[in-house]
C-alpha positions as a Markdown table, in Angstrom:
| # | Residue | x | y | z |
|---|---|---|---|---|
| 1 | Met | 163.7 | 182.1 | 188.0 |
| 2 | Ala | 164.5 | 185.6 | 187.1 |
| 3 | Pro | 162.9 | 188.4 | 189.2 |
| 4 | Glu | 161.2 | 189.9 | 186.2 |
| 5 | Ala | 159.7 | 186.5 | 185.2 |
| 6 | Gly | 158.4 | 186.0 | 188.7 |
| 7 | Arg | 156.8 | 189.4 | 188.8 |
| 8 | Gly | 155.2 | 188.8 | 185.4 |
| 9 | Arg | 153.7 | 185.5 | 186.6 |
| 10 | Ser | 152.4 | 187.2 | 189.8 |
| 11 | Arg | 150.8 | 190.0 | 187.7 |
| 12 | Ser | 149.2 | 187.3 | 185.5 |
| 13 | Ala | 147.9 | 185.6 | 188.6 |
| 14 | Val | 146.4 | 188.9 | 189.9 |
| 15 | Arg | 144.5 | 189.4 | 186.6 |
| 16 | Leu | 143.2 | 185.8 | 186.7 |
| 17 | Leu | 142.0 | 186.2 | 190.2 |
| 18 | Arg | 140.2 | 189.4 | 189.3 |
| 19 | Arg | 138.2 | 187.5 | 186.7 |
| 20 | Leu | 137.5 | 184.7 | 189.1 |
| 21 | Arg | 136.2 | 187.1 | 191.7 |
| 22 | Leu | 133.8 | 188.7 | 189.1 |
| 23 | Ala | 132.7 | 185.2 | 188.1 |
| 24 | Leu | 132.1 | 184.3 | 191.8 |
| 25 | Val | 130.0 | 187.3 | 192.5 |
| 26 | Ala | 127.9 | 186.6 | 189.3 |
| 27 | Leu | 127.4 | 183.0 | 190.4 |
| 28 | Leu | 126.3 | 184.1 | 193.9 |
| 29 | Val | 123.7 | 186.4 | 192.4 |
| 30 | Val | 122.4 | 183.6 | 190.2 |
| 31 | Trp | 122.4 | 181.2 | 193.2 |
| 32 | Phe | 120.6 | 183.8 | 195.3 |
| 33 | Phe | 117.7 | 184.0 | 192.8 |
| 34 | Ser | 117.7 | 180.3 | 191.9 |
| 35 | Pro | 114.8 | 178.0 | 193.0 |
| 36 | Pro | 115.0 | 176.8 | 196.6 |
| 37 | Ser | 115.5 | 173.2 | 195.5 |
| 38 | Ile | 118.8 | 174.2 | 193.8 |
| 39 | Arg | 119.8 | 176.8 | 196.3 |
| 40 | Asn | 119.4 | 174.5 | 199.3 |
| 41 | Ser | 121.5 | 171.9 | 197.7 |
| 42 | Val | 124.6 | 174.0 | 198.4 |
| 43 | Pro | 125.6 | 174.5 | 202.0 |
| 44 | Leu | 125.3 | 178.1 | 203.1 |
| 45 | Trp | 128.8 | 178.3 | 204.4 |
| 46 | Leu | 130.4 | 177.0 | 201.2 |
| 47 | Pro | 130.1 | 180.2 | 199.0 |
| 48 | Phe | 131.4 | 182.4 | 201.8 |
| 49 | Ala | 134.4 | 180.0 | 202.4 |
| 50 | Ala | 135.2 | 180.0 | 198.7 |
| 51 | Ala | 135.1 | 183.8 | 198.5 |
| 52 | Leu | 137.3 | 184.0 | 201.6 |
| 53 | Leu | 139.9 | 181.7 | 200.2 |
| 54 | Leu | 139.8 | 183.5 | 196.8 |
| 55 | Glu | 140.3 | 186.9 | 198.4 |
| 56 | Val | 143.2 | 185.7 | 200.6 |
| 57 | Gln | 144.8 | 184.4 | 197.4 |
| 58 | Phe | 144.1 | 187.7 | 195.6 |
| 59 | Val | 145.8 | 189.8 | 198.4 |
| 60 | Ala | 148.7 | 187.4 | 198.5 |
| 61 | Ala | 149.3 | 187.5 | 194.8 |
| 62 | Asn | 149.2 | 191.3 | 194.9 |
| 63 | Tyr | 151.7 | 191.3 | 197.7 |
| 64 | Arg | 154.1 | 189.1 | 195.7 |
| 65 | Ser | 153.9 | 191.3 | 192.7 |
| 66 | Thr | 156.3 | 194.2 | 192.7 |
| 67 | Ala | 154.4 | 196.0 | 189.9 |
| 68 | Pro | 152.5 | 199.0 | 191.2 |
| 69 | Phe | 148.7 | 198.9 | 190.7 |
| 70 | Phe | 148.9 | 202.2 | 188.9 |
| 71 | Thr | 151.7 | 204.6 | 188.0 |
| 72 | Arg | 151.4 | 208.4 | 188.1 |
| 73 | Asp | 152.5 | 210.4 | 185.1 |
| 74 | Asp | 156.0 | 211.9 | 185.6 |
| 75 | Arg | 155.6 | 215.5 | 184.7 |
| 76 | Arg | 159.3 | 216.3 | 185.1 |
| 77 | Pro | 161.4 | 216.8 | 181.9 |
| 78 | Ser | 163.5 | 213.9 | 180.8 |
| 79 | Gly | 167.3 | 214.1 | 180.2 |
| 80 | Asp | 166.8 | 214.7 | 176.5 |
| 81 | Asp | 164.3 | 217.5 | 177.3 |
| 82 | Val | 166.8 | 219.2 | 179.6 |
| 83 | Arg | 169.6 | 219.0 | 177.1 |
| 84 | Arg | 167.4 | 220.4 | 174.4 |
| 85 | Tyr | 165.3 | 223.0 | 176.2 |
| 86 | Gly | 167.2 | 223.6 | 179.4 |
| 87 | Asn | 166.1 | 222.8 | 182.9 |
| 88 | Gly | 163.7 | 225.7 | 183.2 |
| 89 | Met | 165.8 | 227.8 | 185.5 |
| 90 | Pro | 166.4 | 231.4 | 184.5 |
| 91 | Ala | 169.9 | 232.0 | 183.2 |
| 92 | Asp | 172.1 | 235.0 | 183.9 |
| 93 | Trp | 172.4 | 236.8 | 180.6 |
| 94 | Ala | 173.9 | 240.1 | 179.5 |
| 95 | Ile | 174.4 | 242.1 | 176.4 |
| 96 | Val | 178.0 | 242.7 | 175.6 |
| 97 | Asp | 179.3 | 245.0 | 172.9 |
| 98 | Val | 181.7 | 243.0 | 170.7 |
| 99 | Glu | 183.3 | 244.9 | 168.0 |
| 100 | Gly | 180.4 | 247.4 | 168.0 |
| 101 | Glu | 177.8 | 244.6 | 167.8 |
| 102 | Pro | 175.5 | 243.8 | 170.8 |
| 103 | Val | 175.9 | 240.1 | 171.7 |
| 104 | Trp | 173.9 | 238.1 | 174.3 |
| 105 | Val | 176.3 | 236.2 | 176.6 |
| 106 | Asp | 175.5 | 233.6 | 179.3 |
| 107 | Leu | 177.3 | 234.8 | 182.4 |
| 108 | Ala | 176.8 | 231.4 | 184.3 |
| 109 | Glu | 180.2 | 230.2 | 185.2 |
| 110 | Thr | 179.7 | 226.5 | 184.6 |
| 111 | Asp | 181.7 | 224.1 | 182.5 |
| 112 | Glu | 180.4 | 221.1 | 180.6 |
| 113 | Asp | 181.1 | 218.7 | 183.5 |
| 114 | Glu | 179.1 | 220.7 | 185.9 |
| 115 | Glu | 176.3 | 221.0 | 183.4 |
| 116 | Ala | 176.4 | 217.2 | 183.0 |
| 117 | Asp | 176.2 | 216.8 | 186.8 |
| 118 | Asp | 173.3 | 219.2 | 187.0 |
| 119 | Asp | 171.4 | 217.3 | 184.3 |
| 120 | Ala | 172.1 | 213.8 | 185.6 |
| 121 | Pro | 170.1 | 214.0 | 188.8 |
| 122 | Val | 167.1 | 215.4 | 186.8 |
| 123 | Ala | 167.2 | 212.6 | 184.3 |
| 124 | Ala | 168.1 | 209.8 | 186.6 |
| 125 | Arg | 166.1 | 210.8 | 189.6 |
| 126 | Pro | 163.7 | 207.9 | 190.3 |
| 127 | Leu | 160.1 | 208.2 | 191.1 |
| 128 | Pro | 159.3 | 207.5 | 194.7 |
| 129 | Gln | 158.0 | 203.9 | 194.8 |
| 130 | Arg | 155.3 | 203.1 | 197.3 |
| 131 | Ser | 156.2 | 200.3 | 199.7 |
| 132 | Arg | 154.8 | 196.9 | 199.3 |
| 133 | Leu | 152.6 | 197.3 | 202.4 |
| 134 | Arg | 151.2 | 200.6 | 201.0 |
| 135 | Arg | 150.4 | 198.9 | 197.7 |
| 136 | Leu | 148.7 | 196.2 | 199.6 |
| 137 | Leu | 146.0 | 198.6 | 200.8 |
| 138 | Arg | 144.0 | 198.6 | 197.5 |
| 139 | Pro | 143.7 | 194.9 | 197.1 |
| 140 | Ala | 142.8 | 194.5 | 200.8 |
| 141 | Leu | 140.0 | 197.1 | 200.4 |
| 142 | Glu | 138.8 | 195.3 | 197.3 |
| 143 | Ala | 138.8 | 192.0 | 199.1 |
| 144 | Ala | 136.9 | 193.5 | 202.0 |
| 145 | Ala | 134.3 | 194.9 | 199.7 |
| 146 | Val | 133.8 | 191.5 | 197.9 |
| 147 | Leu | 133.5 | 189.7 | 201.2 |
| 148 | Ala | 131.0 | 192.2 | 202.5 |
| 149 | Val | 128.8 | 191.5 | 199.4 |
| 150 | Val | 129.1 | 187.8 | 199.9 |
| 151 | Ala | 128.4 | 188.1 | 203.7 |
| 152 | Gly | 125.3 | 190.2 | 202.9 |
| 153 | Leu | 124.0 | 187.5 | 200.6 |
| 154 | Val | 124.6 | 184.9 | 203.2 |
| 155 | Val | 122.7 | 186.9 | 205.8 |
| 156 | Leu | 119.8 | 187.3 | 203.4 |
| 157 | Leu | 119.7 | 183.6 | 202.6 |
| 158 | Asp | 120.0 | 182.7 | 206.3 |
| 159 | Arg | 116.4 | 183.9 | 207.1 |
| 160 | Gly | 115.0 | 180.4 | 206.9 |
| 161 | Ser | 112.2 | 179.1 | 204.7 |
| 162 | Trp | 109.7 | 176.3 | 204.4 |
| 163 | Asp | 112.2 | 174.3 | 202.3 |
| 164 | Asp | 114.6 | 174.3 | 205.3 |
| 165 | Leu | 112.2 | 172.2 | 207.3 |
| 166 | Gly | 112.3 | 168.5 | 207.4 |
| 167 | Ala | 109.5 | 166.3 | 206.0 |
| 168 | Ala | 108.2 | 165.5 | 209.5 |
| 169 | Glu | 108.1 | 169.2 | 210.5 |
| 170 | Arg | 106.2 | 170.0 | 207.3 |
| 171 | Arg | 103.6 | 167.3 | 207.9 |
| 172 | Ala | 103.2 | 168.4 | 211.5 |
| 173 | Thr | 102.7 | 172.0 | 210.5 |
| 174 | Glu | 100.2 | 171.2 | 207.7 |
| 175 | Ala | 98.3 | 169.1 | 210.1 |
| 176 | Arg | 98.2 | 171.9 | 212.7 |
| 177 | Ile | 97.0 | 174.6 | 210.3 |
| 178 | Ser | 94.5 | 172.1 | 208.8 |
| 179 | Ala | 93.0 | 171.7 | 212.3 |
| 180 | Glu | 92.8 | 175.5 | 212.7 |
| 181 | Ala | 91.1 | 175.9 | 209.3 |
| 182 | Gly | 88.7 | 173.1 | 210.2 |
| 183 | Ala | 87.8 | 174.9 | 213.4 |
| 184 | Val | 86.8 | 177.9 | 211.4 |
| 185 | Ala | 85.1 | 175.9 | 208.6 |
| 186 | Gly | 83.2 | 173.7 | 211.0 |
| 187 | Lys | 84.4 | 170.5 | 209.3 |
| 188 | Gln | 87.4 | 168.4 | 208.6 |
| 189 | Val | 89.6 | 170.0 | 205.9 |
| 190 | Arg | 93.1 | 169.9 | 204.6 |
| 191 | Val | 95.5 | 172.8 | 204.1 |
| 192 | Gly | 98.6 | 172.1 | 202.0 |
| 193 | Cys | 101.7 | 174.3 | 201.3 |
| 194 | Asp | 102.1 | 174.6 | 197.6 |
| 195 | Thr | 105.8 | 174.3 | 197.0 |
| 196 | Ser | 105.3 | 173.8 | 193.3 |
| 197 | Gly | 103.8 | 177.2 | 192.8 |
| 198 | Arg | 101.1 | 175.9 | 190.4 |
| 199 | Arg | 98.2 | 176.9 | 192.7 |
| 200 | Val | 99.4 | 179.9 | 194.6 |
| 201 | Gly | 102.3 | 182.3 | 194.5 |
| 202 | Val | 103.7 | 185.1 | 192.5 |
| 203 | Val | 102.5 | 183.8 | 189.2 |
| 204 | Gln | 99.0 | 183.3 | 190.4 |
| 205 | His | 99.0 | 186.6 | 192.4 |
| 206 | Ala | 97.5 | 184.8 | 195.3 |
| 207 | Asp | 98.7 | 183.8 | 198.8 |
| 208 | Gly | 96.0 | 181.2 | 199.2 |
| 209 | Val | 93.3 | 179.4 | 197.3 |
| 210 | Ala | 90.3 | 177.2 | 198.2 |
| 211 | Ile | 87.3 | 175.8 | 196.5 |
| 212 | Val | 84.1 | 177.3 | 198.0 |
| 213 | Gly | 82.4 | 174.5 | 200.1 |
| 214 | Gly | 85.3 | 172.1 | 199.4 |
| 215 | Asp | 87.7 | 170.5 | 201.8 |
| 216 | Gln | 91.1 | 171.4 | 200.4 |
| 217 | Ala | 93.0 | 174.7 | 200.5 |
| 218 | Tyr | 96.6 | 175.8 | 199.7 |
| 219 | Leu | 98.9 | 178.5 | 201.1 |
| 220 | Thr | 102.2 | 179.8 | 199.9 |
| 221 | Pro | 105.3 | 178.2 | 201.5 |
| 222 | Glu | 106.2 | 181.7 | 203.0 |
| 223 | Leu | 102.9 | 181.9 | 204.9 |
| 224 | Cys | 103.2 | 178.3 | 206.0 |
| 225 | Tyr | 106.7 | 178.9 | 207.3 |
| 226 | Ala | 105.4 | 182.0 | 209.3 |
| 227 | Leu | 102.7 | 179.8 | 210.8 |
| 228 | His | 105.2 | 177.1 | 211.6 |
| 229 | Lys | 107.5 | 179.5 | 213.4 |
| 230 | Leu | 104.6 | 180.8 | 215.5 |
| 231 | Ala | 103.0 | 177.4 | 216.3 |
| 232 | Ala | 106.2 | 175.3 | 216.8 |
| 233 | Asp | 108.7 | 177.9 | 218.0 |
| 234 | Gly | 106.5 | 180.7 | 219.4 |
| 235 | Glu | 108.4 | 183.2 | 217.2 |
| 236 | Val | 107.1 | 186.1 | 215.1 |
| 237 | Pro | 110.0 | 186.9 | 212.8 |
| 238 | Ser | 107.9 | 189.4 | 210.9 |
| 239 | Phe | 104.7 | 191.0 | 212.4 |
| 240 | Ser | 103.2 | 191.8 | 209.0 |
| 241 | Thr | 104.0 | 188.4 | 207.4 |
| 242 | Thr | 102.6 | 186.5 | 210.4 |
| 243 | Ala | 99.5 | 188.7 | 210.5 |
| 244 | Arg | 99.0 | 188.0 | 206.7 |
| 245 | Ala | 99.5 | 184.3 | 207.2 |
| 246 | Ile | 96.8 | 184.1 | 209.9 |
| 247 | Ala | 94.4 | 186.2 | 207.9 |
| 248 | Val | 94.9 | 184.2 | 204.7 |
| 249 | Leu | 94.4 | 180.9 | 206.6 |
| 250 | Ala | 91.2 | 182.1 | 208.1 |
| 251 | His | 90.1 | 183.6 | 204.7 |
| 252 | Glu | 90.5 | 180.2 | 202.9 |
| 253 | Ala | 88.8 | 178.4 | 205.8 |
| 254 | Trp | 85.7 | 180.6 | 205.4 |
| 255 | His | 85.6 | 179.7 | 201.7 |
| 256 | Leu | 85.7 | 176.1 | 202.7 |
| 257 | Arg | 82.9 | 176.8 | 205.0 |
| 258 | Gly | 80.8 | 177.9 | 202.0 |
| 259 | Glu | 81.2 | 181.7 | 201.9 |
| 260 | Arg | 81.7 | 182.9 | 198.3 |
| 261 | Asp | 81.8 | 186.7 | 198.5 |
| 262 | Glu | 85.4 | 187.8 | 198.9 |
| 263 | Gly | 84.7 | 191.0 | 200.8 |
| 264 | Val | 82.5 | 189.3 | 203.3 |
| 265 | Thr | 84.9 | 186.4 | 203.6 |
| 266 | Glu | 87.7 | 188.8 | 204.4 |
| 267 | Cys | 85.6 | 190.5 | 207.0 |
| 268 | Tyr | 84.8 | 187.2 | 208.7 |
| 269 | Ala | 88.4 | 186.0 | 208.4 |
| 270 | Leu | 89.8 | 189.0 | 210.2 |
| 271 | Gln | 87.5 | 188.4 | 213.1 |
| 272 | Ser | 88.1 | 184.6 | 213.2 |
| 273 | Gly | 91.9 | 185.3 | 212.9 |
| 274 | Val | 92.0 | 186.6 | 216.4 |
| 275 | Ala | 91.0 | 183.2 | 217.8 |
| 276 | Val | 93.3 | 181.4 | 215.3 |
| 277 | Gly | 96.2 | 183.6 | 216.4 |
| 278 | Arg | 95.6 | 182.9 | 220.0 |
| 279 | Arg | 95.4 | 179.1 | 219.5 |
| 280 | Leu | 98.7 | 179.3 | 217.6 |
| 281 | Gly | 100.4 | 181.0 | 220.5 |
| 282 | Leu | 99.7 | 184.8 | 220.4 |
| 283 | Asp | 98.3 | 186.7 | 223.3 |
| 284 | Glu | 94.9 | 188.3 | 222.6 |
| 285 | Asp | 96.2 | 191.9 | 222.3 |
| 286 | Thr | 98.8 | 190.9 | 219.7 |
| 287 | Ala | 96.3 | 188.8 | 217.8 |
| 288 | Arg | 93.9 | 191.7 | 217.6 |
| 289 | Arg | 96.6 | 194.2 | 216.6 |
| 290 | Met | 97.6 | 191.9 | 213.8 |
| 291 | Met | 94.1 | 191.6 | 212.5 |
| 292 | Arg | 93.5 | 195.3 | 212.8 |
| 293 | Ser | 96.6 | 195.9 | 210.8 |
| 294 | Gln | 95.2 | 193.6 | 208.1 |
| 295 | Leu | 91.9 | 195.5 | 208.2 |
| 296 | Val | 93.8 | 198.8 | 207.5 |
| 297 | Ala | 95.8 | 197.1 | 204.7 |
| 298 | Asn | 92.5 | 195.9 | 203.2 |
| 299 | Gln | 91.5 | 199.5 | 202.6 |
| 300 | Leu | 94.6 | 199.9 | 200.4 |
| 301 | His | 93.2 | 197.3 | 197.9 |
| 302 | Arg | 90.3 | 199.5 | 196.7 |
| 303 | Gln | 92.1 | 200.3 | 193.4 |
| 304 | Gly | 93.7 | 197.0 | 192.6 |
| 305 | Ser | 91.5 | 194.3 | 194.2 |
| 306 | Ala | 88.1 | 195.9 | 194.9 |
| 307 | Glu | 86.3 | 192.6 | 195.4 |
| 308 | Tyr | 88.4 | 191.9 | 198.5 |
| 309 | Val | 87.6 | 195.2 | 200.2 |
| 310 | Val | 85.4 | 194.5 | 203.2 |
| 311 | Pro | 81.8 | 195.9 | 203.0 |
| 312 | Ala | 80.6 | 198.9 | 204.9 |
| 313 | Gly | 78.9 | 196.6 | 207.5 |
| 314 | Cys | 82.3 | 195.2 | 208.6 |
| 315 | Val | 82.5 | 197.4 | 211.7 |
| 316 | Asn | 82.0 | 197.0 | 215.4 |
| 317 | Arg | 78.4 | 195.8 | 216.1 |
| 318 | Gly | 77.7 | 196.1 | 212.4 |
| 319 | Pro | 75.7 | 193.6 | 210.3 |
| 320 | Leu | 78.9 | 191.5 | 209.7 |
| 321 | Asp | 80.2 | 191.6 | 213.3 |
| 322 | Leu | 80.4 | 187.9 | 214.4 |
| 323 | Ser | 80.5 | 188.9 | 218.1 |
| 324 | Pro | 78.4 | 192.0 | 218.6 |
| 325 | Glu | 78.4 | 191.5 | 222.3 |
| 326 | Val | 82.1 | 192.2 | 222.4 |
| 327 | Asp | 82.8 | 195.9 | 222.2 |
| 328 | Arg | 86.0 | 195.4 | 220.2 |
| 329 | Phe | 86.6 | 194.8 | 216.4 |
| 330 | Pro | 88.0 | 192.7 | 215.1 |
């Protein structure tokens, strides 16, 4: 195969790989925002491995190609320009009186051969070509950038979720949080984790739901997973999420108990949440700090969800204090 043909095929491969890289990044973004059932069907390591192989091939194809990634404009005059306009160097001129007439004469003592020699290097002087290793720097940096984006997506996706748990772990967690809700409600109840999103979630703008006086409540999978990590593994991956999960669980339990007013329910839930958090594995100080953080966050709902704001009596030894004998609230 002729060298030029080989270089042409290498450049075509580089262009194809650039398009494939863009397509890969687009697919990763779509995959990242896809439903968990679709996203979890693809092993987490597979996109990163595919990106790694593609970037290695991209760098190798660039290395095989001898064409530069970009060429700089040559501002020097060409041979034709030199012959037509000169090489830009000042000439030695003089005015000579020839038969009474002033004549401009070039005093440079050069013959045509010397002029040709002077012109030749200017016209034929090649541009300095960057070495193959230097030209490898740009594709290597591009590959590193793409791999960094893919690695970032992998790290974000590797946070774990309710869908990562097996069926047995899900059932055990739902049974555990149902027992905790029953302890608050004072009766046997069931708490399910709504993976369908029909009852709770972003669309419904609710983290939990329960029928007042009923025996069934639902939480979002995110909150269920936070409760699972606490109860099963003794972990608190996110202080705010775990605190929110405990507060919502206790809130829905008070609805199941029969309390209808949202503000009063929230006040009771933040107090009961301390005991719920302790039974799930928190120490008392951490459980109280979590519920206090939720009480502070509750004050931020005055504009958007006023019905959930706790009443004025939700204070230490106030009318809604469930344990007035304890000088701490919640």
